[in-house]
KEGUZA-455939 format. One record per residue (C-alpha): residue number from 1; residue in one letter; x, y negated, z negated. Coordinates in Angstrom, 1 decimal. Layout:
[NUM,A,[X,Y,Z]]
...
REM end
This chain:
[1,M,[-8.0,28.9,-16.0]]
[2,R,[-8.3,28.9,-19.8]]
[3,K,[-10.8,29.9,-21.8]]
[4,R,[-13.9,27.6,-23.3]]
[5,A,[-13.4,26.6,-26.9]]
[6,D,[-17.4,27.8,-26.8]]
[7,G,[-16.0,31.0,-25.7]]
[8,K,[-19.1,30.8,-22.6]]
[9,G,[-17.1,29.8,-19.8]]
[10,V,[-14.1,29.6,-18.5]]
[11,D,[-11.8,25.9,-17.9]]
[12,L,[-10.2,25.2,-15.2]]
[13,L,[-7.6,23.0,-14.3]]
[14,L,[-6.4,21.7,-11.0]]
[15,V,[-3.8,19.6,-9.3]]
[16,D,[-3.8,18.5,-5.3]]
[17,T,[-0.2,21.5,-5.3]]
[18,G,[0.2,19.7,-1.2]]
[19,D,[2.6,16.6,-2.6]]
[20,R,[5.1,18.9,-3.7]]
[21,V,[7.7,17.5,-1.0]]
[22,E,[7.8,14.1,0.4]]
[23,G,[7.2,11.7,-2.0]]
[24,N,[9.9,12.0,-4.5]]
[25,G,[13.5,12.0,-4.9]]
[26,L,[14.0,14.8,-7.3]]
[27,Y,[12.9,16.7,-3.9]]
[28,D,[13.6,14.5,-0.7]]
[29,A,[17.4,13.1,-2.1]]
[30,S,[19.3,16.3,-2.2]]
[31,E,[20.7,18.1,0.7]]
[32,P,[19.1,20.0,1.5]]
[33,K,[16.0,18.6,0.5]]
[34,G,[14.5,20.8,-2.4]]
[35,V,[17.7,21.8,-4.3]]
[36,F,[16.7,21.4,-7.6]]
[37,T,[13.2,21.4,-7.1]]
[38,Y,[12.4,24.8,-6.5]]
[39,D,[14.1,26.4,-10.3]]
[40,I,[11.9,23.4,-11.8]]
[41,Y,[9.0,24.1,-10.0]]
[42,H,[9.5,27.9,-11.3]]
[43,Q,[9.3,27.4,-14.8]]
[44,Q,[5.5,26.3,-14.4]]
[45,D,[2.8,28.9,-15.5]]
[46,V,[-0.2,28.4,-12.3]]
[47,D,[-2.4,31.0,-11.6]]
[48,I,[-3.1,30.4,-8.1]]
[49,I,[-1.3,28.1,-5.4]]
[50,C,[-1.5,27.2,-2.0]]
[51,T,[0.4,25.3,0.9]]
[52,G,[-0.4,21.9,2.0]]
[53,N,[0.5,20.2,5.5]]
[54,H,[3.7,18.7,3.8]]
[55,E,[5.4,21.9,3.1]]
[56,L,[4.9,22.2,7.1]]
[57,Y,[5.7,19.3,9.2]]
[58,Q,[9.7,20.5,9.1]]
[59,Y,[11.2,23.9,10.5]]
[60,A,[13.4,23.7,6.9]]
[61,T,[10.6,22.9,4.6]]
[62,A,[8.7,25.2,5.7]]
[63,A,[11.4,28.5,6.0]]
[64,A,[12.7,27.0,2.3]]
[65,E,[8.5,27.6,1.2]]
[66,H,[8.8,30.7,2.7]]
[67,K,[12.3,31.8,0.9]]
[68,Y,[11.9,30.2,-2.6]]
[69,T,[8.1,29.3,-3.3]]
[70,V,[6.7,32.1,-2.2]]
[71,P,[8.5,34.4,-4.4]]
[72,N,[9.0,32.3,-7.2]]
[73,F,[5.0,32.3,-7.8]]
[74,K,[4.5,36.1,-6.1]]
[75,G,[1.0,37.4,-6.5]]
[76,K,[-0.5,34.3,-7.2]]
[77,Y,[0.6,32.4,-4.1]]
[78,I,[-2.4,32.4,-1.4]]
[79,A,[-2.1,31.9,2.2]]
[80,S,[-5.8,32.8,3.9]]
[81,N,[-5.3,31.0,7.3]]
[82,L,[-1.3,30.0,7.1]]
[83,D,[1.2,32.8,9.7]]
[84,Y,[4.9,32.1,8.8]]
[85,I,[7.5,33.5,12.0]]
[86,D,[10.6,35.1,11.2]]
[87,P,[13.6,33.4,12.3]]
[88,D,[15.0,36.6,12.9]]
[89,T,[13.2,38.9,14.7]]
[90,S,[9.4,36.4,15.6]]
[91,K,[7.4,38.7,13.4]]
[92,I,[4.6,36.8,12.5]]
[93,S,[3.0,37.7,9.4]]
[94,P,[1.0,36.4,6.6]]
[95,M,[3.0,33.6,4.6]]
[96,A,[1.7,34.9,1.5]]
[97,Q,[-1.4,37.3,0.3]]
[98,R,[-4.7,36.7,1.9]]
[99,Y,[-6.4,36.5,-1.6]]
[100,R,[-5.9,37.2,-5.3]]
[101,K,[-7.7,39.2,-7.6]]
[102,F,[-7.2,38.8,-11.6]]
[103,K,[-8.6,38.9,-14.3]]
[104,T,[-8.7,36.1,-17.1]]
[105,Q,[-6.2,37.0,-20.1]]
[106,N,[-9.3,36.7,-23.2]]
[107,Q,[-12.7,37.6,-21.9]]
[108,G,[-11.8,39.4,-18.8]]
[109,I,[-13.9,37.2,-16.2]]
[110,E,[-13.0,38.7,-12.7]]
[111,V,[-11.8,35.8,-10.0]]
[112,L,[-11.3,36.6,-6.7]]
[113,A,[-9.0,33.7,-5.0]]
[114,F,[-8.1,32.0,-2.0]]
[115,G,[-6.0,29.6,-0.8]]
[116,F,[-6.5,27.8,2.7]]
[117,L,[-5.4,24.4,4.7]]
[118,F,[-7.3,22.6,6.9]]
[119,D,[-7.0,23.0,10.5]]
[120,F,[-3.3,21.1,11.0]]
[121,T,[-1.5,21.2,13.9]]
[122,G,[1.6,19.3,12.9]]
[123,N,[3.5,22.3,11.9]]
[124,A,[6.8,23.2,12.6]]
[125,N,[6.9,26.1,15.3]]
[126,N,[8.2,28.5,12.6]]
[127,T,[4.9,28.9,11.3]]
[128,V,[0.8,29.3,12.8]]
[129,V,[-1.8,28.2,11.3]]
[130,I,[-5.3,29.8,11.8]]
[131,P,[-8.3,27.8,12.2]]
[132,V,[-10.7,28.2,9.4]]
[133,E,[-13.5,29.1,11.9]]
[134,R,[-11.7,32.4,13.3]]
[135,T,[-10.1,33.4,9.3]]
[136,V,[-13.7,33.6,7.7]]
[137,K,[-14.7,35.9,10.6]]
[138,E,[-11.0,37.9,10.3]]
[139,E,[-12.1,41.9,8.5]]
[140,W,[-10.3,40.8,5.5]]
[141,F,[-12.1,38.0,4.9]]
[142,Q,[-15.2,40.2,5.4]]
[143,K,[-14.9,42.9,3.2]]
[144,A,[-13.5,40.4,-0.1]]
[145,I,[-17.0,38.3,0.1]]
[146,R,[-18.6,41.2,0.1]]
[147,E,[-16.8,42.4,-3.0]]
[148,K,[-18.6,41.6,-6.8]]
[149,P,[-16.4,39.4,-8.4]]
[150,D,[-17.7,36.9,-11.8]]
[151,I,[-16.2,34.3,-10.0]]
[152,F,[-15.6,32.7,-6.4]]
[153,V,[-12.6,30.4,-6.6]]
[154,V,[-11.5,28.6,-3.1]]
[155,I,[-8.5,26.3,-3.4]]
[156,G,[-7.4,24.6,-0.3]]
[157,H,[-5.5,21.5,1.0]]
[158,V,[-8.8,20.7,2.7]]
[159,G,[-10.8,17.4,2.0]]
[160,L,[-14.0,18.2,-0.4]]
[161,R,[-16.2,16.6,2.6]]
[162,M,[-14.4,18.1,5.4]]
[163,E,[-15.8,21.4,7.7]]
[164,E,[-13.4,24.0,7.3]]
[165,L,[-15.0,23.7,3.2]]
[166,K,[-18.6,23.7,4.1]]
[167,M,[-18.0,27.1,6.9]]
[168,I,[-16.1,28.8,3.4]]
[169,H,[-19.1,28.2,1.8]]
[170,E,[-21.1,29.3,3.9]]
[171,E,[-19.6,32.6,4.9]]
[172,I,[-19.4,33.2,1.3]]
[173,R,[-22.8,32.7,0.7]]
[174,K,[-24.2,34.8,3.5]]
[175,A,[-22.0,38.0,1.6]]
[176,N,[-22.9,37.1,-1.6]]
[177,W,[-25.7,35.0,-2.4]]
[178,N,[-25.3,34.9,-6.0]]
[179,A,[-21.4,34.7,-6.8]]
[180,P,[-20.7,31.8,-8.3]]
[181,I,[-18.3,29.5,-6.5]]
[182,A,[-15.9,27.2,-7.8]]
[183,I,[-14.0,25.0,-4.8]]
[184,F,[-11.1,22.8,-5.3]]
[185,A,[-10.2,20.6,-2.5]]
[186,G,[-7.4,18.5,-2.2]]
[187,H,[-5.7,16.1,1.1]]
[188,A,[-7.8,13.5,1.4]]
[189,H,[-6.4,11.6,-2.2]]
[190,V,[-9.3,10.6,-3.7]]
[191,R,[-11.1,11.7,-7.0]]
[192,D,[-14.4,13.6,-6.0]]
[193,A,[-17.1,15.7,-6.9]]
[194,K,[-19.9,17.8,-5.7]]
[195,P,[-22.5,21.0,-5.7]]
[196,F,[-22.3,23.1,-2.7]]
[197,D,[-25.4,24.7,-4.0]]
[198,S,[-26.9,25.6,-7.5]]
[199,R,[-24.0,28.2,-8.1]]
[200,A,[-21.2,26.7,-6.0]]
[201,F,[-19.4,23.0,-7.2]]
[202,G,[-16.0,21.7,-5.7]]
[203,M,[-13.8,19.3,-6.8]]
[204,A,[-10.8,17.2,-5.9]]
[205,S,[-8.3,15.9,-8.0]]
[206,G,[-6.7,12.7,-6.3]]
[207,R,[-3.2,12.5,-5.2]]
[208,Y,[0.6,12.5,-6.1]]
[209,L,[-0.4,14.6,-9.5]]
[210,E,[-1.9,11.6,-10.6]]
[211,T,[-5.0,13.1,-11.7]]
[212,I,[-5.4,16.5,-13.6]]
[213,G,[-9.3,18.1,-12.1]]
[214,W,[-10.5,19.5,-15.1]]
[215,M,[-14.1,21.5,-14.3]]
[216,S,[-16.0,23.9,-17.4]]
[217,V,[-17.8,26.5,-15.8]]
[218,D,[-20.7,27.9,-18.4]]
[219,G,[-23.0,30.7,-17.7]]
[220,I,[-20.1,33.5,-16.8]]
[221,K,[-20.2,36.8,-18.4]]
[222,P,[-17.9,39.9,-17.4]]
[223,E,[-19.2,42.5,-15.2]]
[224,G,[-20.8,44.6,-18.3]]
[225,Q,[-22.3,42.2,-20.0]]
[226,G,[-25.8,41.8,-19.1]]
[227,A,[-27.6,39.5,-16.5]]
[228,T,[-25.2,36.3,-15.6]]
[229,A,[-27.6,33.0,-16.4]]
[230,A,[-27.5,30.5,-13.5]]
[231,P,[-23.4,29.1,-13.7]]
[232,S,[-23.5,25.1,-14.8]]
[233,F,[-20.9,23.3,-13.9]]
[234,T,[-18.9,20.1,-15.6]]
[235,R,[-16.2,18.0,-14.7]]
[236,K,[-13.6,15.3,-15.4]]
[237,Y,[-10.7,13.6,-14.1]]
[238,L,[-7.9,13.1,-16.2]]
[239,D,[-5.3,10.5,-16.2]]
[240,N,[-2.0,12.3,-15.6]]
[241,N,[-0.1,10.7,-18.9]]
[242,L,[1.1,11.8,-22.5]]
[243,Y,[-1.5,9.6,-24.2]]
[244,G,[-4.4,11.6,-22.8]]
[245,F,[-2.8,15.2,-23.3]]
[246,H,[-2.0,14.1,-27.2]]
[247,H,[-5.7,13.2,-27.8]]
[248,H,[-7.5,16.2,-26.6]]
[249,A,[-4.6,18.8,-27.6]]
[250,G,[-5.1,17.2,-31.2]]
[251,L,[-1.4,16.5,-31.4]]
[252,N,[1.5,13.6,-30.8]]
[253,S,[4.7,13.1,-29.9]]
[254,T,[6.1,15.3,-32.1]]
[255,S,[3.8,17.9,-32.2]]
[256,F,[3.0,18.3,-28.4]]
[257,P,[6.2,18.9,-27.0]]
[258,T,[6.8,22.7,-26.2]]
[259,E,[10.3,24.7,-26.2]]
[260,E,[9.2,25.4,-22.1]]
[261,G,[8.3,21.5,-21.6]]
[262,M,[11.6,19.9,-23.1]]
[263,S,[13.7,22.8,-21.1]]
[264,V,[12.1,21.8,-18.1]]
[265,S,[12.3,18.3,-19.1]]
[266,T,[16.5,18.3,-19.2]]
[267,Q,[16.5,20.2,-16.1]]
[268,I,[14.4,17.3,-14.6]]
[269,R,[17.4,15.1,-16.3]]
[270,K,[20.1,16.2,-15.3]]
[271,A,[18.9,16.7,-11.3]]
[272,R,[18.2,12.9,-11.4]]
[273,H,[21.5,11.9,-12.8]]
[274,A,[23.2,14.9,-10.5]]
[275,L,[21.3,12.4,-7.3]]
[276,N,[22.0,9.1,-8.8]]
[277,L,[18.3,7.6,-8.3]]
[278,D,[18.7,5.4,-11.3]]
[279,Y,[21.1,3.9,-9.1]]
[280,R,[19.5,0.4,-8.3]]
[281,F,[19.5,-1.1,-4.5]]
[282,G,[17.8,-3.7,-5.5]]
[283,C,[14.6,-5.9,-7.5]]
[284,A,[11.6,-6.0,-5.8]]
[285,P,[10.8,-10.0,-6.2]]
[286,K,[6.8,-9.1,-6.7]]
[287,D,[4.4,-6.1,-5.9]]
[288,L,[3.5,-4.7,-2.6]]
[289,W,[0.6,-2.9,-2.5]]
[290,M,[-0.8,0.0,0.1]]
[291,F,[-4.7,-0.7,-0.4]]
[292,R,[-4.8,-3.1,-3.4]]
[293,A,[-4.1,-6.1,-1.2]]
[294,P,[-5.6,-6.9,2.4]]
[295,Y,[-3.8,-6.7,5.6]]
[296,P,[-2.7,-9.0,6.3]]
[297,S,[-1.7,-10.9,3.2]]
[298,S,[1.6,-11.5,1.2]]
[299,E,[0.9,-8.7,-1.3]]
[300,S,[0.4,-6.0,1.5]]
[301,I,[3.4,-3.8,2.0]]
[302,Y,[2.4,-4.0,5.8]]
[303,S,[2.6,-7.2,6.1]]
[304,W,[6.1,-7.1,4.7]]
[305,L,[7.5,-4.7,7.0]]
[306,V,[6.0,-6.9,9.7]]
[307,T,[7.0,-10.1,9.1]]
[308,E,[10.3,-9.5,6.7]]
[309,V,[12.2,-5.8,7.4]]
[310,L,[10.8,-4.8,11.2]]
[311,P,[12.1,-8.1,12.3]]
[312,G,[15.5,-7.6,10.8]]
[313,V,[16.1,-4.0,11.1]]
[314,A,[14.6,-3.1,14.8]]
[315,I,[17.9,-4.2,16.3]]
[316,K,[19.6,-2.2,18.7]]
[317,K,[23.8,-3.5,20.1]]
[318,G,[23.1,-5.0,23.4]]
[319,R,[20.0,-6.3,23.3]]
[320,E,[19.5,-8.0,20.6]]
[321,T,[17.3,-11.0,22.9]]
[322,K,[15.0,-8.3,24.4]]
[323,P,[12.1,-9.1,23.0]]
[324,R,[10.1,-6.5,21.6]]
[325,L,[7.0,-4.9,19.9]]
[326,A,[7.9,-2.7,16.6]]
[327,I,[5.2,-0.2,15.6]]
[328,F,[4.8,0.9,12.3]]
[329,N,[2.2,3.7,11.5]]
[330,S,[0.8,2.9,8.1]]
[331,G,[1.0,7.0,7.2]]
[332,G,[5.2,6.3,6.8]]
[333,I,[4.7,4.8,3.7]]
[334,R,[4.2,6.6,1.0]]
[335,F,[3.3,4.3,-2.1]]
[336,D,[3.4,0.6,-3.3]]
[337,I,[6.8,-1.0,-4.1]]
[338,F,[6.4,-1.9,-8.1]]
[339,K,[8.2,-5.5,-9.2]]
[340,G,[11.4,-5.1,-10.3]]
[341,A,[14.4,-2.2,-9.9]]
[342,F,[14.4,-0.5,-6.6]]
[343,T,[16.4,2.3,-7.0]]
[344,R,[17.6,5.3,-5.1]]
[345,D,[14.6,7.0,-6.2]]
[346,S,[12.1,4.5,-5.1]]
[347,T,[13.6,4.4,-1.6]]
[348,Y,[11.8,7.8,-1.1]]
[349,I,[8.9,7.1,-3.2]]
[350,V,[7.7,4.5,-0.9]]
[351,S,[9.4,5.9,2.8]]
[352,P,[10.1,9.8,1.7]]
[353,F,[10.0,10.6,5.6]]
[354,V,[13.1,11.7,8.6]]
[355,S,[10.9,9.7,11.1]]
[356,K,[13.4,7.7,12.7]]
[357,L,[13.2,4.1,15.4]]
[358,H,[12.5,5.6,18.9]]
[359,H,[12.1,3.0,21.4]]
[360,I,[10.7,3.1,25.6]]
[361,P,[13.0,-0.3,26.7]]
[362,D,[11.0,-2.4,29.6]]
[363,V,[7.6,-1.8,29.5]]
[364,P,[5.5,-4.2,31.2]]
[365,Y,[4.1,-6.7,28.6]]
[366,Y,[0.1,-6.6,30.3]]
[367,I,[0.4,-2.6,29.2]]
[368,A,[2.8,-2.6,25.8]]
[369,R,[0.7,-5.6,24.3]]
[370,K,[-2.9,-2.7,24.8]]
[371,V,[-1.2,-0.4,22.6]]
[372,I,[-1.5,-1.8,19.0]]
[373,T,[-5.2,-2.1,19.8]]
[374,L,[-5.4,1.4,21.3]]
[375,L,[-4.0,2.6,18.2]]
[376,N,[-6.0,1.3,16.1]]
[377,I,[-9.3,2.0,17.5]]
[378,G,[-8.5,5.3,17.7]]
[379,G,[-11.8,7.2,17.7]]
[380,P,[-13.3,8.5,21.6]]
[381,I,[-9.4,7.9,22.8]]
[382,F,[-7.8,10.2,21.0]]
[383,D,[-10.8,13.2,20.4]]
[384,A,[-11.0,13.4,24.4]]
[385,A,[-7.1,14.3,24.4]]
[386,G,[-7.3,17.0,21.3]]
[387,F,[-5.1,14.7,19.2]]
[388,D,[-6.4,13.4,15.9]]
[389,P,[-5.4,10.0,14.0]]
[390,R,[-5.9,11.0,10.7]]
[391,Y,[-2.2,12.1,10.8]]
[392,M,[-0.9,9.1,11.9]]
[393,A,[-2.2,7.0,8.4]]
[394,V,[-2.2,7.9,5.4]]
[395,P,[-5.5,10.2,4.1]]
[396,E,[-6.5,7.3,1.5]]
[397,A,[-7.0,5.5,5.7]]
[398,W,[-9.7,7.8,6.3]]
[399,S,[-11.2,8.3,2.9]]
[400,G,[-12.2,5.0,2.4]]
[401,V,[-12.7,4.0,-0.8]]
[402,E,[-12.0,5.4,-4.0]]
[403,H,[-15.8,5.2,-4.8]]
[404,V,[-18.0,8.1,-3.3]]
[405,V,[-21.5,7.6,-3.5]]
[406,A,[-23.5,8.9,-6.0]]
[407,K,[-26.2,11.7,-5.0]]
[408,S,[-29.3,9.9,-7.5]]
[409,E,[-28.2,7.1,-10.4]]
[410,E,[-31.1,8.9,-11.9]]
[411,D,[-29.6,12.0,-12.3]]
[412,D,[-29.6,12.3,-16.1]]
[413,S,[-28.6,16.3,-16.4]]
[414,D,[-25.9,17.5,-19.2]]
[415,R,[-23.1,16.9,-17.3]]
[416,R,[-20.5,17.1,-21.1]]
[417,L,[-16.9,18.4,-21.4]]
[418,E,[-15.6,20.2,-23.7]]
[419,L,[-13.1,17.6,-24.8]]
[420,R,[-11.9,16.2,-28.2]]
[421,T,[-14.7,13.1,-27.0]]
[422,L,[-18.3,13.3,-27.5]]
[423,N,[-18.1,9.6,-25.2]]
[424,P,[-18.4,10.3,-21.5]]
[425,Q,[-15.2,7.9,-21.2]]
[426,Y,[-13.1,6.2,-23.6]]
[427,P,[-10.1,4.0,-23.0]]
[428,L,[-6.9,4.5,-24.9]]
[429,G,[-5.2,2.0,-27.0]]
[430,D,[-6.6,-1.2,-27.7]]
[431,D,[-10.2,-0.9,-26.0]]
[432,T,[-11.0,-5.0,-25.3]]
[433,V,[-8.2,-4.6,-23.2]]
[434,L,[-8.5,-2.1,-20.0]]
[435,T,[-5.9,-1.5,-17.3]]
[436,Q,[-6.7,-1.3,-14.1]]
[437,G,[-7.0,2.0,-12.4]]
[438,Y,[-10.0,4.7,-11.2]]
[439,T,[-13.5,3.9,-11.3]]
[440,T,[-14.7,7.0,-10.0]]
[441,I,[-18.6,7.2,-8.5]]
[442,D,[-19.0,10.8,-7.3]]
[443,D,[-22.5,13.7,-6.2]]
[444,V,[-22.7,14.2,-9.9]]
[445,G,[-22.6,10.2,-11.2]]
[446,K,[-20.0,7.9,-12.8]]
[447,D,[-18.8,9.8,-15.7]]
[448,G,[-16.1,11.6,-14.5]]
[449,D,[-13.5,9.5,-15.3]]
[450,D,[-11.9,10.7,-18.5]]
[451,T,[-10.4,7.3,-19.3]]
[452,V,[-12.2,3.4,-18.4]]
[453,H,[-10.1,1.8,-16.3]]
[454,E,[-11.0,-2.4,-15.2]]
[455,P,[-11.1,-1.1,-11.5]]
[456,M,[-9.1,-1.7,-8.8]]
[457,L,[-10.2,-3.1,-5.6]]
[458,H,[-9.3,-0.8,-2.4]]
[459,Y,[-8.7,-2.1,1.3]]
[460,R,[-8.6,0.0,4.3]]
[461,P,[-5.2,-0.9,6.2]]
[462,P,[-4.9,-0.1,10.0]]
[463,N,[-3.4,3.2,11.7]]
[464,C,[-0.6,1.1,12.4]]
[465,V,[1.2,-2.4,12.3]]
[466,Q,[3.3,-4.4,14.7]]
[467,S,[5.9,-7.0,14.4]]
[468,K,[6.6,-9.2,17.3]]
[469,I,[10.4,-9.8,17.8]]
[470,A,[12.6,-12.0,19.9]]
[471,F,[9.9,-13.8,21.1]]
[472,T,[9.9,-17.3,22.9]]
[473,D,[7.2,-19.3,24.0]]
[474,E,[6.5,-18.0,27.0]]
[475,E,[5.3,-14.7,27.9]]
[476,P,[7.8,-12.0,28.7]]
[477,D,[7.6,-9.9,31.5]]
[478,T,[8.7,-6.6,29.8]]
[479,V,[9.7,-5.7,26.2]]
[480,D,[11.3,-2.7,24.3]]
[481,L,[8.6,-0.8,22.6]]
[482,V,[9.9,0.3,19.2]]
[483,F,[8.2,3.3,17.2]]
[484,I,[8.5,5.6,14.7]]
[485,D,[9.5,8.8,16.6]]
[486,F,[6.1,10.6,14.4]]
[487,I,[3.8,8.6,16.3]]
[488,T,[5.6,10.0,20.1]]
[489,P,[2.0,11.4,21.2]]
[490,W,[0.0,9.1,20.2]]
[491,I,[1.6,6.1,22.1]]
[492,L,[2.4,7.9,25.1]]
[493,L,[-1.8,8.8,24.7]]
[494,A,[-2.3,4.9,24.0]]
[495,L,[0.0,3.9,27.2]]
[496,R,[-1.9,6.2,29.4]]
[497,F,[-4.9,4.5,28.4]]
[498,A,[-3.4,1.3,29.3]]
[499,G,[-2.4,2.4,32.8]]
[500,A,[1.0,3.6,32.5]]
[501,D,[2.4,7.2,33.0]]
[502,Y,[5.2,7.2,30.6]]
[503,T,[6.5,10.9,29.1]]
[504,K,[8.4,11.9,26.4]]
[505,A,[11.6,12.1,28.7]]
[506,D,[11.2,7.6,29.2]]
[507,I,[11.8,7.9,25.3]]
[508,S,[15.5,7.3,23.2]]
[509,A,[16.8,6.8,20.3]]
[510,Y,[16.0,2.7,18.9]]
[511,R,[18.6,3.4,15.5]]
[512,D,[20.1,7.0,14.4]]
[513,E,[19.3,6.7,10.6]]
[514,T,[16.4,7.6,9.2]]
[515,F,[13.4,4.7,8.3]]
[516,T,[14.3,5.3,5.1]]
[517,H,[17.6,4.6,5.3]]
[518,I,[17.5,1.7,6.8]]
[519,M,[14.8,0.4,4.5]]
[520,A,[17.3,1.1,1.7]]
[521,D,[20.0,-0.8,3.7]]
[522,W,[17.5,-3.8,4.4]]
[523,I,[16.8,-3.8,0.6]]
[524,K,[20.8,-3.4,-0.4]]
[525,E,[21.0,-6.9,1.9]]
[526,H,[18.0,-9.0,0.9]]
[527,W,[17.1,-7.7,-2.5]]
[528,A,[20.3,-7.7,-4.5]]
[529,Q,[20.1,-11.0,-5.7]]
[530,G,[16.9,-10.3,-7.8]]
[531,C,[18.4,-8.3,-10.5]]
REM end
């Protein structure tokens, strides 16, 4: 949170804080995970931080979050609806403080901030995620929203258009009808912005630290400095690269670096070397896309899994000739593969999870063949059993394309941002050659992207994809049903709807290694000659 250049408001910078674990070798390649990253993150100067769902899937990750990240950001880490269970005493207590009150350094603007997680149910058993609907009725929250800060700030690993943020906004408004509210969303992996009312505004800043969200708020005055006019909100989505930072800072590659920044860069280089992240398994022969190519197609990473990887790795000793259906959830892939060197780091970027292949042997084929369809139609089936299929697929697959329908194309209201350019957007470098990138339309308009890009096409993948392996011309009576262990609840549910009552007792390990290591071995065998 920084002072505006004109001295009349505040600028707020946002990154999606829920992707600090699972998705890069710097965190995932060490044993235990995060050996280097906790110290690296500790160097960062932030005002408020909260938890995402990826910090909570694994018992050890949640424990490390409590042991390292919370104290590293003491007084700034907010856990409005998250508790931690002490392993020694079984005592349940807040993961961190429920909210934070502070004043901005330069202008003395009083901020009251909350930090929420969506109603996540896939957390490890050493944490408790309190439903937002219940949290906003608790005494501490009701007391906090009746205070009179200059602005409320709500950060959350919550999609901007999810019901949880709507509940929080409505509850604050019941108690404090006039206060400005700035809302920073995440989780949905899209650039997005929308007004909640005339004095409340929210934005989301994409995914994976690709985007720095920049919100400016005009019209806020510290208490005692006269009447506060109606606030106005502006927003920009900044591409996370040095060229843009140099431009807005008015600096260059020589003058931009700071001692602190160079020190962190040195830490990162040393950690990468210690983890051997540049070790090359092979070279990808072409780009493979999660969303920029349709499924099925030769450029789809999911087609590559179905036609090449799964048939080569879904093999169990003694059952090599048994027909099998291998099912993989699209959420098991985290990022694209780019043509060229595929390194140890690439492995964790593409597939960072600890999931393994499990199976149910000898499932009647007339039952097993229905599973993939049931998984991909989801909807009423999962609703009836209380499962949320969004956990199976990457958030983008449920958020749709990057574009969000604009409220009004004729909205000419002032949306300027005090950056170093008066143009709504600008190209970096040669403006006749645009790179592909985000071209965002939100409820404010279509001028939010700081840099002009050539639009990318986005295609929605299915929840799950399936590979048929060792089939002959004759339809089998039974098959082995092979799947990533993460989707076990949905597999059992789909089987039940298909007419077979299997339980966890019927499931056994298919291979002992994680899929991440299995994929790396496949690449070493099949792509090594491409380098």
